[in-house]
C-alpha positions as CSV (number, residue, x, y, z in Angstrom):
1,X,177.1,77.8,91.5
2,X,177.9,74.5,93.2
3,X,181.6,73.6,92.8
4,X,182.5,70.2,91.2
5,X,184.2,68.8,94.3
6,X,181.2,69.5,96.5
7,X,178.7,67.9,94.1
8,X,181.0,64.9,93.6
9,X,181.4,64.5,97.4
10,X,177.6,64.7,97.8
11,X,177.2,62.2,95.1
12,X,179.5,59.7,96.8
13,X,177.6,60.2,100.1
14,X,174.3,59.8,98.3
15,X,175.4,56.5,96.7
16,X,176.5,55.2,100.2
17,X,173.3,56.2,101.9
18,X,170.6,56.0,99.3
19,X,170.5,59.7,99.0
20,X,169.7,60.5,102.6
21,X,172.8,62.4,103.5
22,X,172.8,64.4,100.3
23,X,170.3,66.7,102.1
24,X,173.0,67.5,104.6
25,X,175.5,68.7,101.9
26,X,173.1,70.4,99.5
27,X,170.6,72.9,100.7
28,X,168.1,74.8,98.6
29,X,168.4,77.6,96.1
30,X,167.5,81.2,97.0
31,X,164.6,81.3,94.5
32,X,162.3,78.4,93.6
33,X,160.7,77.2,90.4
34,X,158.5,74.2,89.9
35,X,157.9,71.9,87.0
36,X,154.4,70.4,86.7
37,X,153.5,69.2,83.2
38,X,152.5,72.3,81.4
39,X,151.2,72.2,77.8
40,X,148.4,73.3,75.5
41,X,144.9,71.8,75.3
42,X,143.0,70.6,72.3
43,X,141.8,68.5,70.7
44,X,142.5,70.8,67.7
45,X,146.0,72.1,67.3
46,X,147.4,74.6,64.7
47,X,151.2,74.0,64.7
48,X,154.1,75.4,62.7
49,X,157.7,74.2,62.1
50,X,160.1,77.0,62.0
51,X,163.7,78.1,62.8
52,X,165.1,80.2,65.6
53,X,167.8,80.1,68.3
54,X,168.0,78.5,71.7
55,X,170.5,79.3,74.5
56,X,172.8,77.2,76.6
57,X,174.4,77.9,80.0
58,X,177.8,78.4,78.5
59,X,176.5,81.5,76.7
60,X,176.2,79.9,73.2
61,X,173.2,80.6,71.0
62,X,172.4,77.5,68.9
63,X,170.5,77.7,65.6
64,X,167.6,75.1,65.8
65,X,164.3,74.1,64.4
66,X,161.2,73.4,66.5
67,X,157.4,73.0,66.5
68,X,155.3,75.9,67.8
69,X,151.9,77.4,67.6
70,X,150.8,78.9,64.3
71,X,147.7,80.5,66.0
72,X,146.9,80.8,69.7
73,X,146.0,77.4,71.3
74,X,142.6,76.6,72.7
75,X,144.0,76.9,76.2
76,X,146.9,76.1,78.5
77,X,147.2,73.4,81.2
78,X,147.6,73.8,84.2
79,X,145.6,77.0,83.7
80,X,147.0,78.5,86.9
81,X,150.6,78.9,85.6
82,X,151.1,82.6,84.7
83,X,153.0,83.7,81.7
84,X,152.0,80.7,79.6
85,X,152.7,81.1,75.9
86,X,153.3,79.2,72.8
87,X,155.6,80.8,70.3
88,X,156.1,79.9,66.7
89,X,159.2,77.8,67.6
90,X,160.0,76.0,70.8
91,X,162.1,73.1,72.0
92,X,160.7,70.7,72.8
93,X,157.5,71.3,70.8
94,X,154.3,72.2,72.6
95,X,153.0,69.5,75.0
96,X,149.6,68.5,73.5
97,X,147.1,67.6,76.2
98,X,143.9,65.8,75.2
99,X,141.4,63.3,76.7
100,X,141.1,59.6,75.8
101,X,138.6,59.2,73.0
102,X,139.1,62.7,71.6
103,X,139.4,63.1,67.8
104,X,142.7,64.9,67.7
105,X,143.4,67.1,64.7
106,X,146.8,68.7,64.1
107,X,147.5,71.0,61.2
108,X,151.2,71.6,60.5
109,X,152.6,74.5,58.5
110,X,156.1,74.2,57.1
111,X,158.0,77.5,57.8
112,X,161.4,75.9,57.8
113,X,164.0,77.3,55.3
114,X,163.3,76.2,51.7
115,X,166.6,74.4,51.7
116,X,165.3,72.1,54.4
117,X,162.6,70.7,52.1
118,X,159.5,68.9,53.5
119,X,158.6,68.2,57.1
120,X,156.0,66.2,59.0
121,X,154.9,64.7,62.3
122,X,154.6,61.1,63.4
123,X,152.3,60.0,66.2
124,X,153.5,56.5,67.0
125,X,150.9,54.2,68.5
126,X,147.9,55.8,66.8
127,X,146.0,55.2,63.5
128,X,146.7,58.5,61.8
129,X,144.8,59.9,58.8
130,X,146.5,62.7,56.8
131,X,143.2,64.7,56.7
132,X,140.3,65.6,59.0
133,X,138.3,62.5,59.9
134,X,134.8,62.2,58.5
135,X,131.9,62.6,60.8
136,X,131.6,58.8,61.0
137,X,135.3,58.5,62.0
138,X,136.5,57.2,58.7
139,X,139.5,58.7,56.8
140,X,138.6,60.6,53.6
141,X,140.1,59.5,50.3
142,X,141.6,62.9,49.6
143,X,144.7,63.3,51.7
144,X,146.5,66.6,52.6
145,X,150.2,67.3,52.1
146,X,152.4,65.3,49.7
147,X,153.6,61.7,49.9
148,X,156.6,61.0,52.1
149,X,158.6,58.0,53.2
150,X,156.8,57.5,56.5
151,X,153.8,59.8,56.4
152,X,152.3,62.7,54.4
153,X,154.4,65.8,54.5
154,X,154.1,69.5,54.3
155,X,156.1,71.2,51.6
156,X,157.9,74.5,52.2
157,X,155.2,77.1,52.8
158,X,152.5,74.4,52.7
159,X,150.4,72.5,55.2
160,X,149.4,69.0,56.1
161,X,146.7,67.9,58.5
162,X,146.8,64.8,60.7
163,X,143.8,63.3,62.6
164,X,143.5,60.3,64.9
165,X,141.5,59.1,67.8
166,X,143.4,59.4,71.1
167,X,142.6,55.8,71.9
168,X,145.4,55.1,74.4
169,X,146.0,57.1,77.5
170,X,149.3,58.0,79.0
171,X,152.4,59.7,77.7
172,X,153.4,59.6,74.1
173,X,156.1,61.1,71.9
174,X,155.7,62.9,68.6
175,X,158.4,63.8,66.2
176,X,159.3,64.5,62.6
177,X,159.0,61.6,60.1
178,X,161.2,63.4,57.5
179,X,165.0,63.1,57.4
180,X,164.9,62.1,61.1
181,X,168.7,62.1,61.5
182,X,168.6,65.8,60.8
183,X,165.2,67.2,61.7
184,X,164.8,65.4,65.1
185,X,168.4,66.5,65.9
186,X,167.5,70.1,65.0
187,X,164.6,69.9,67.6
188,X,161.5,68.7,65.9
189,X,159.9,66.6,68.6
190,X,157.5,66.9,71.5
191,X,155.1,65.1,73.9
192,X,151.4,64.1,73.7
193,X,149.6,63.5,77.0
194,X,146.3,61.6,76.8
195,X,144.2,61.7,80.0
196,X,142.2,58.6,80.8
197,X,138.4,58.7,80.6
198,X,135.5,56.5,81.5
199,X,133.1,58.1,79.0
200,X,133.6,60.7,76.3
201,X,134.9,63.9,78.0
202,X,134.7,62.4,81.5
203,X,138.1,61.9,83.2
204,X,138.6,58.6,85.0
205,X,138.6,58.6,88.8
206,X,139.9,55.2,89.9
207,X,139.3,54.0,93.4
208,X,141.8,55.5,95.9
209,X,142.7,58.5,93.9
210,X,142.5,62.0,95.5
211,X,139.8,63.7,93.5
212,X,140.2,67.1,92.0
213,X,138.4,69.3,94.5
214,X,138.3,72.9,93.4
215,X,142.0,73.0,92.8
216,X,143.0,71.7,96.3
217,X,144.7,68.5,97.2
218,X,143.7,66.3,100.2
219,X,146.2,68.1,102.5
220,X,145.0,71.6,101.4
221,X,147.8,72.2,99.0
222,X,147.1,73.6,95.5
223,X,146.4,71.0,92.8
224,X,148.2,71.4,89.5
225,X,147.5,67.9,88.1
226,X,146.0,67.4,84.7
227,X,144.0,64.5,86.0
228,X,143.9,62.3,89.1
229,X,145.3,59.2,87.5
230,X,147.6,58.4,84.5
231,X,145.4,55.5,83.6
232,X,142.0,54.1,84.6
233,X,143.7,51.9,87.3
234,X,143.9,52.4,91.0
235,X,147.7,51.9,90.9
236,X,148.0,54.9,88.6
237,X,146.8,57.6,91.0
238,X,149.1,60.5,91.6
239,X,149.3,63.8,93.5
240,X,151.9,65.6,91.3
241,X,153.1,65.1,87.8
242,X,156.3,66.1,85.9
243,X,157.3,65.6,82.3
244,X,160.9,65.1,81.4
245,X,162.0,65.0,77.7
246,X,165.7,64.0,77.3
247,X,167.7,65.0,74.2
248,X,171.2,65.7,73.2
249,X,172.6,68.1,70.6
250,X,175.7,68.2,68.3
251,X,176.4,71.9,67.6
252,X,178.4,71.0,64.6
253,X,175.3,69.7,62.8
254,X,173.4,72.9,63.8
255,X,176.2,75.1,62.4
256,X,176.1,73.2,59.1
257,X,172.3,73.5,58.9
258,X,172.5,77.2,59.5
259,X,174.9,77.7,56.7
260,X,173.0,75.4,54.4
261,X,169.8,77.2,55.1
262,X,171.0,80.1,53.0
263,X,170.8,78.1,49.8
264,X,168.2,78.8,47.2
265,X,166.2,75.6,46.7
266,X,163.0,74.4,45.0
267,X,163.5,70.7,45.6
268,X,160.8,69.0,47.6
269,X,163.5,66.9,49.4
270,X,165.5,70.0,50.2
271,X,169.1,70.9,49.2
272,X,171.0,70.7,52.4
273,X,174.2,68.8,52.6
274,X,174.6,68.2,56.3
275,X,176.8,65.5,57.8
276,X,175.0,63.9,60.7
277,X,177.8,61.4,61.3
278,X,180.1,61.1,63.2
279,X,177.9,62.3,66.0
280,X,179.5,64.2,68.9
281,X,176.9,65.9,71.1
282,X,178.1,68.6,73.4
283,X,174.8,69.6,75.0
284,X,172.5,67.3,77.0
285,X,169.1,68.7,77.8
286,X,166.0,68.1,79.9
287,X,162.9,69.8,78.4
288,X,165.1,71.8,76.0
289,X,167.3,73.2,78.8
290,X,170.6,72.3,80.5
291,X,171.3,72.6,84.2
292,X,171.1,75.1,85.9
293,X,168.7,76.7,83.3
294,X,166.3,73.8,83.8
295,X,165.6,75.0,87.3
296,X,164.4,78.4,86.3
297,X,160.6,78.8,86.0
298,X,158.4,77.6,83.2
299,X,157.9,80.2,80.6
300,X,160.8,82.3,81.9
301,X,161.4,85.3,79.7
302,X,165.1,84.6,79.3
303,X,164.3,81.4,77.4
304,X,161.6,82.5,74.8
305,X,162.0,79.2,72.8
306,X,162.6,76.8,75.7
307,X,159.4,77.3,77.8
308,X,159.5,74.1,80.0
309,X,161.7,73.5,83.1
310,X,162.6,70.4,85.1
311,X,162.6,71.0,88.8
312,X,160.4,68.6,90.8
313,X,159.1,69.4,94.2
314,X,157.1,67.1,96.5
315,X,156.0,66.5,100.1
316,X,156.7,63.3,101.9
317,X,154.4,60.5,100.9
318,X,153.0,62.2,97.7
319,X,152.7,60.0,94.7
320,X,154.6,61.7,91.9
321,X,153.9,60.7,88.3
322,X,157.0,60.9,86.1
323,X,156.4,61.2,82.4
324,X,159.7,60.4,80.6
325,X,160.4,60.6,76.9
326,X,163.6,60.0,74.9
327,X,163.6,62.7,72.3
328,X,167.2,62.3,71.0
329,X,169.4,59.8,69.3
330,X,171.1,58.3,72.4
331,X,169.9,56.4,75.4
332,X,170.3,58.2,78.7
333,X,170.5,56.4,82.1
334,X,168.7,58.9,84.3
335,X,168.9,58.3,88.1
336,X,166.3,59.7,90.5
337,X,168.0,59.9,94.0
338,X,165.8,59.1,97.0
339,X,163.9,56.1,95.7
340,X,163.3,53.8,92.8
341,X,160.6,54.5,90.2
342,X,157.8,52.1,89.8
343,X,157.1,51.8,86.0
344,X,153.4,52.0,85.2
345,X,153.4,51.8,81.4
346,X,155.5,52.2,78.2
347,X,154.1,54.1,75.2
348,X,150.7,54.1,76.9
349,X,150.6,50.3,77.4
350,X,150.0,49.4,81.1
351,X,152.4,46.7,82.3
352,X,149.9,44.2,83.9
353,X,150.5,40.9,85.7
354,X,150.0,37.8,83.4
355,X,148.4,35.9,86.3
356,X,146.3,38.8,87.6
357,X,145.5,41.5,85.0
358,X,144.1,43.7,87.8
359,X,147.6,44.2,89.2
360,X,150.5,46.1,87.7
361,X,153.7,44.3,87.0
362,X,156.1,47.2,86.1
363,X,159.6,47.0,87.5
364,X,161.2,49.2,90.1
365,X,164.0,51.0,88.3
366,X,167.2,52.5,89.8
367,X,167.6,54.4,86.6
368,X,164.9,55.3,84.1
369,X,166.9,54.7,81.0
370,X,165.3,56.7,78.1
371,X,165.3,55.1,74.7
372,X,164.9,57.3,71.5
373,X,161.2,57.6,70.8
374,X,160.1,55.7,73.8
375,X,157.8,57.1,76.5
376,X,157.4,55.8,80.0
377,X,155.1,56.6,82.9
378,X,156.2,55.8,86.5
379,X,155.5,56.6,90.1
380,X,158.0,58.1,92.5
381,X,157.6,59.0,96.2
382,X,159.8,59.8,99.2
383,X,159.0,59.3,102.9
384,X,162.2,58.9,104.8
385,X,161.3,55.3,105.7
386,X,164.2,53.2,106.6
387,X,166.7,56.0,107.4
388,X,166.6,54.9,111.1
389,X,166.5,58.5,112.3
390,X,163.8,61.1,112.7
391,X,164.1,63.5,109.8
392,X,161.8,66.0,111.5
393,X,164.2,66.3,114.5
394,X,161.7,65.2,117.1
395,X,163.0,64.1,120.5
396,X,161.3,62.1,123.3
397,X,159.1,64.3,125.5
398,X,158.7,67.2,123.1
399,X,155.0,66.6,122.7
400,X,155.1,65.6,119.0
401,X,153.0,62.7,117.9
402,X,153.2,60.0,115.2
403,X,150.2,57.7,115.2
404,X,150.9,54.9,112.6
405,X,148.3,53.8,110.1
406,X,148.0,50.3,108.9
407,X,151.1,50.8,106.8
408,X,153.1,52.5,109.5
409,X,152.8,56.2,108.4
410,X,151.2,59.1,110.2
411,X,148.3,59.9,107.8
412,X,145.4,60.7,110.2
413,X,146.1,64.4,110.2
414,X,146.9,65.8,106.7
415,X,147.6,69.3,108.2
416,X,150.2,68.1,110.6
417,X,153.8,69.3,110.0
418,X,155.0,65.7,110.0
419,X,152.2,64.3,107.8
420,X,153.3,61.0,106.3
421,X,156.1,60.5,108.8
422,X,157.4,56.9,109.1
423,X,156.4,56.4,112.7
424,X,159.0,53.7,113.4
425,X,161.7,56.4,113.3
426,X,159.8,59.0,115.3
427,X,161.9,60.6,118.0
428,X,165.0,58.6,117.0
429,X,168.0,60.7,117.6
430,X,170.4,61.4,114.7
431,X,173.7,60.6,116.2
432,X,175.5,59.2,119.2
433,X,176.4,62.7,120.5
434,X,173.9,65.5,120.7
435,X,173.6,67.7,117.6
436,X,171.3,70.6,117.8
437,X,168.0,69.9,119.5
438,X,168.1,66.1,119.6
439,X,168.9,63.5,122.2
440,X,171.9,61.2,122.1
441,X,172.0,57.5,121.0
442,X,171.4,57.7,117.3
443,X,173.0,55.6,114.6
444,X,175.0,58.2,112.6
445,X,177.7,60.7,113.2
446,X,177.5,63.7,110.9
447,X,180.5,65.4,109.3
448,X,181.6,68.5,111.0
449,X,179.6,71.3,109.4
450,X,182.6,73.6,109.5
451,X,184.4,71.6,106.9
452,X,181.6,71.9,104.4
453,X,181.6,74.7,101.9
454,X,179.0,77.3,102.6
455,X,176.9,78.7,99.9
456,X,173.3,79.0,98.6
457,X,173.1,75.2,98.1
458,X,173.9,74.4,101.8
459,X,170.9,74.5,104.0
460,X,172.8,73.9,107.2
461,X,170.2,71.5,108.6
462,X,169.7,67.7,108.6
463,X,166.0,68.2,109.5
464,X,162.8,68.7,107.5
465,X,160.4,71.4,108.5
466,X,159.9,75.2,108.7
467,X,162.1,75.5,111.8
468,X,164.8,73.1,110.7
469,X,167.6,75.6,110.7
470,X,166.8,76.6,114.3
471,X,167.0,73.0,115.3
472,X,170.5,72.4,113.8
473,X,172.7,74.7,115.8
474,X,175.9,73.0,114.7
475,X,179.1,72.6,116.7
476,X,179.8,76.3,116.7
477,X,176.4,77.3,118.0
478,X,175.5,79.0,114.7
479,X,173.6,77.8,111.6
480,X,175.4,77.5,109.2
481,X,178.9,77.8,110.8
482,X,179.3,81.3,109.3
483,X,176.3,82.5,111.2
484,X,174.4,83.1,108.0
485,X,171.0,81.4,107.9
486,X,170.7,80.5,104.2
487,X,167.2,79.0,104.6
488,X,165.4,81.1,107.3
489,X,162.7,79.3,109.3
490,X,159.9,80.8,107.2
491,X,161.4,79.5,103.9
492,X,161.4,76.1,102.3
493,X,164.0,74.3,104.5
494,X,163.6,71.0,102.7
495,X,165.9,68.2,101.4
496,X,167.6,68.4,98.0
497,X,168.4,65.3,96.0
498,X,170.3,65.3,92.7
499,X,168.5,63.8,89.7
500,X,170.9,63.3,86.9
501,X,172.3,61.2,84.1
502,X,174.5,58.3,85.2
503,X,176.6,58.9,82.1
504,X,179.0,61.4,83.6
505,X,179.7,63.1,80.3
506,X,176.0,64.0,80.1
507,X,176.1,66.1,83.3
508,X,178.4,68.6,81.5
509,X,177.6,71.5,79.2
510,X,180.1,71.6,76.4
511,X,182.4,69.4,78.6
512,X,182.1,71.8,81.6
513,X,180.7,70.4,84.9
514,X,178.1,70.9,86.3
515,X,175.5,71.1,83.6
516,X,173.5,68.9,81.1
517,X,171.0,66.4,82.3
518,X,170.9,67.3,85.9
519,X,168.5,69.0,88.3
520,X,167.4,68.9,91.9
521,X,164.4,67.1,93.4
522,X,163.3,69.0,96.5
523,X,161.4,67.3,99.3
524,X,159.5,70.1,101.0
525,X,158.1,70.1,104.5
526,X,154.3,69.7,104.7
527,X,154.1,73.3,106.1
528,X,155.5,74.7,102.8
529,X,153.1,75.3,100.0
530,X,154.3,74.0,96.7
531,X,153.0,76.5,94.1
532,X,153.7,75.1,90.7
533,X,152.2,78.3,89.2
534,X,155.7,79.7,89.7
């Protein structure tokens, strides 16, 4: 575990340097788990709302409600992730993955305690029919379920069916439309991903996108994307994608609900007397888990009702699609160290220029503040451009090459160890005095490695690449100073950047730091294969 002082010191360095020096303080964990955007495929889904328990890093088991699969789904995506499952209750609910133009049908069975009363699902942004659509696309007069305030609802033990055309691509939220202050807090929310198409069933392939080529990316790495673009627009191309759903939880509400669930009740509206105000959340979660649990693999057996993780990995220059949803009651100012995020769309609506609709006009965000119920798509990438030192540790005369393209990057050889290097910094030394295998004359003096706390999060190297640790010999002639090579040359040996809420309380678990809405983004060397199949 990383100590508080070490993380705070790293955070201060990151703020001062745009995240670059954070890599010098924080190395990489011993085991690796990747995020991707896993989910279940449709367009027909048989879901159930039920109660179970989730776990937190402080050891607490929290009574919760969640959506899950009533019967096995049609399939899982990405298909290459082993251990994929969909239990009868999970937080967040199953990520539903469909194609634009699909007629989506979701049947919901209410297996919540009788005292909870009815439940439902809202699909904001879509014209929803509470029954299966007719063959001509119209909504039949006979509706399923029973009337509710916002939509038709499923009574205890009963079902309701929702149908709609997935007309808008992108990332969307879904959540309960019944007693939202209680049921959403208890965990009844999830994500819907609509993949763009150019014709029924045909995924869009905008100009400039790296096509899906037998499960292999342009640089030969495995391809775990659900599509090649988030929208049918050349600015929406991506190489990797990650889904982050932010929520908070007040355990007092969950304790009350667990007690009230024991009541005998026959009322449609339920019989629970749960105070949802004042609201004092103690747990802050990304994809249903708090740090460090969110960095364990997808579908990890120790979290049977929290299947999705949050641990992005990328290579320099890769376009990474971030799908972000606010599932809870509060806004959360989430900061992605290493670069800003270019917003593509909100709730499936592309942000286009008013003067030139062919161009995107989304802002560059320092923090992707999540708003309850709001979904956002954005592009993130990291290249090392502008650091003014060679992150690969090249030195003049060592035979390495960096041939700039029109934009200044080395892209002519996708298999090169320094693919996508910013050539203006090639062979620039790191500091004024030699450090490891670099020449003198650089712009930065590193802190003495001996004063840094050693541990599994300290890589011992300021360089990116499979032999990074061997190039950072340190002042004592060993790497790290203890002589222990935490990241051996054959391992990842990348850079680690904190991604976390900028509300400091939200990076705690039950007021204990570190925890909550925090994870690590890992920039891996090109030579390292990112296997999001865990």
